[in-house]
N, C-alpha and C positions, 0 to 999 in steps of 0.2 A: 622272652629274652632273645633278641636278635643281635648277633655280633657279640663282641666282647669288650668289656670296659677295662682298661688297664689302670690298677690302683697302686701298685707297689712293685718294687724291684728289690730283690735280695742278692747281694753279691755272691758269686761262686767262690769256692774256698780252695783255690790252688790246684796243683796237679792230681792230689789225692781225691778230688771231688768227682763224682760220677758225671757231672755236667761242666761244661767249659765256661759258659757264660754266667748270667744271672737268671734267678727264678722270677718270672713275673706273675703276679696275681691279678686276675680279671674276674669280673662277673660274667658267668657263662651259663648255658643251658646244660642241665644234667642229663639231657637225652642225647648227647653225642656219644659215638661208639666208645671213644677212649675214656670218657668220664664214666660211662657205664662200667667199664673194665675196673676203673678205680674204686667205684662204690661196691663191685663184686669182691674185690681184694679186701677192702675194709670189712665186709661182712664176714668173709672167710677168717680173717684175723680176729674178730670179736668172738666168733663161735669157737676158736681154738681155746679161748680163755673163759667164756661165760656160757652156762647153759642156755639153749635157744630160747626158752620160755622167758629168760630175763635180758634178751637182747631186744632193743627197740629200734629196729632198723626202719628207714625210710627208703622206699623204692625211688629210682630216678623219676618215675612218673609223679609220685607224691612231693618229690623235691621241686618239680616243675610248677607246683601250684603258685599262684601270685603272692601268697602270704610268705613265701620262701625265696631267699636270694642266695645263689650258690656261687662260691668263690673257688676258682681253680688256680693252683699254682703250676706253671709250666716251666721247664728248663730245656733249653734247645728244642722248643716245641712239644716236648713230651709232658703229659700231665703227670705231675709228681706229688701233688697234694691237694686236698680238698677240705672245705668246711661250708657250713651254711648258717644263715640267720633265719629262724622261723618266728613270725610274729604271733603273739597271743593277745587276748583281751587284756585290759588293765594296764597297758603300757609295758608289757613283759616281752622281752626277746629271748629266745631259746637258742643256744649254740647247739648245733647238730652236725653229725657226720664229719667230724674232725679226723683226718687221716693224712700221714705222710708216708710214702713209699719207704720201705727200710733202707734202700740204698742211698737215700738223701736225708735220712733222720740225723738230728743233731746239728743241723745247718741253719736253724732259726726259721724254717718255712712254716711250721705250725703256729709259732708265736706271731709271725707276720700275718698269716691268714686270720688268726683271732683278732689282731689289731684292726684289720679291715672290717670283720664283723662288727666289732665295738664302734668303730668310726661311722658306719651306716646307721647303727642303732642310735647313736647319739645325734646324728644329723636328723633322724626321723623323730626325735624327741621321746624315745623309749626310756623309761625310768629305771630298768633293772634288766640284767642278763642272768639267765639261769642255765644249768646244764645238768645232765645225768651222764655219768661215765662209769666204768666198770671198777670193781674192787681190786682188780689185778693189772691196773694201768699206771704204775707210778710215773712213767715218762709223761703221760697226758697230765697227771696231777701238777708235775713241775711246771708245765707250760701254763696252766690255769693260775697256779699260785704266783708265778712271776709276773703275770698280767693282772694281779691285784684281785683275783677271785678268792672267796673264802668258802670253806665248807659250811653246809647248811642242812637242814632237814629235807625230806622228800618235797619235791615241787611238782606242779602242774599235773597232779594226779597220778604220778608214777608210784608204784607200790615201794613201800620202804623195806627192802630186802637186804640180806647180807652181801648181795652181789652188786649193789649200786652205791655210788658215791656221788653226792650232790654239791654243786657249787653255785654261788651267787656273786653278782657285783652290782652295786649301786651305780647308776650313771648320774650322779648329782649334777654335773655340769651340762647335762643334756639340755637342749633348748626345749621349751615348752611348745607343744602343739597348739595351733590356734583353734 
């Protein structure tokens, strides 16, 4: 991934916002220093809520794999949110590494990243999106449920443990791949 591709803009939210302008979502390399910091913050946040053996992290190097597209939200040039689409066999896309920095949560950034993930999955003809999240992440559940995801059983070989919650969404209107 060279350069960034701008996909979306989210308006700022007045004087109380920690950023003045708009958050822009672009496809970017996870190997940039500020994106690595964002991934490290995500890992720290997850480990505060979930035992390490039940956290399914991807390193920035794993995220740089061609089967994965990384979306970064930036506000005033600062990386404030991240999400990824990881492609699997059988037309399945996995939503990975969703995170919004605490100082900008509640401003629609996570939902906008998820919308971009879904748009790319549809353009590529994927049939379904799935994800695993933690059992102590109700804010994340709301983002997924607002986007039309439904809870389901364990997916993609993840263990079915009390620490995991699984979601899926059919992409019925996704174009068929040739």
